[in-house]
C-alpha positions, 0 to 999 in steps of 0.5 A: 234378707236382716229383718229391722227393727227398733226398741221403744223402752222407758226402761233401759234394764229392758231396753239391754236385754232386748237390745241384746237379745236382736243382736243374737238373733241373725236375722235381726237388724236392731235400727234405733234404741229409744226411751219413749215414743217421742223419740221414736216416732221422729224415727220412723216419720222417714224411717219404715222398719218390720218389727217395734219391739214397744213397751205401753206405759211411759212417760209422755205418750203410750205405746198405742198413742205412738200406733195412732200417729204410724203412717204404716205399721209393722209387725208390733211386739207388745212388751210389758209388766202387765197382761191387762192389754189384750182387748187393745193389742187385738185392737191395734193387729199386734203379732205377739205380747210378751209378758216381762220379764223376758226369757231368749227362749220366748223372744226366739218363739215371738221372733218366729212366729213373724218370721213365719208369717212374713214368709206365708205373706210372701208366698200365699198369693190367695190373701185377700184381704188388708186392714187399714186405721181409719177413725181410731181403729183398724178395720179389716176390707176385703180386696175385692171390695176396693175399687180403687185407692186415691192419694190425698197428700199425707193421708189416702183414701180406700174406696168401695161400692158402699164408702170410702176409707181415709188412712194416714199413709202414703200410696208408697206405702199402701202400693207395697203392701197391696197384691200386686196380682190384683192391683196396679199403680197407673197413676202417681196418685192412684192405685186401682183393683184391676178386675173393678174396670169397666174401660180405658179411653185414651188416657183413662179409665172408668170404675164406678163412674169414676175418671180415673187418669192414666199416666204416660209414662205408665200406660203401656204396663197397663195396657199390657196387665187388661191384655190389649188387642 
C-alpha cells in the first residue's frame, strides 16, 4: 500500500526536487504540493495523509504553526536549510529532519525510517502509549492511564484518574490510532478502555462512577468483547 504524502514549501525549486523524489519512490503517492501553510491547511482539513514534508520558515504561518492547527498528526519530515529547530522538532515528535539541499539518498533513508516505524507499529501489540496534543504541546499518555475518551464536537477529551486532556480531533481519528485490543467505541461519542469497566447494566457502562451509554447497534459487540456468559 502506498503512503499518501504532501509537500509544503515556499521554495519552488525545493518543491520540484521533492516532487521528483516522491514520484521516483515507488511506495509514495503525492497528493499535493503547496507553497504555504494556509493552502496546505485547506487541503488537510478534509483529507488525511501519512507523511508531511514540511518547511519551517514560510510567508504567513510557519510550519510549526501549521502543525498547531492540525486535527491529527501525520509523520512529519522537516525540510529546511537551517539546523536550529532540533528542540522544536522534538517537541512536535517530528519523524525526521532533512537539511537542504536534500539528496535522493538521504530522502530514501528518511522514507525507510518511516516505513519501518509504521510496520513496527502495525506488528507490535505491546505499544502502550499515545502522544496527544493539548495546551500547545504534545504529551505522552499511557494506555493504562486512560479510562475513556469522549467526543465534544471538534474536540475529544481523554479522561484519566488524575485529570482530563482536551485536544482538537475527531473520535474517528482517535479510534484509528488506539490499540483495538484495549479500546472500543461503544457509542458515537465514547471510546472506552475495556479493562477499566466496572460494570454493565442495561445499555450503560460504568467506569470510575461515570455512566457511559452503549448504542444498541454496538452492544452485541461489547458483550462479545467482555466475554459475557
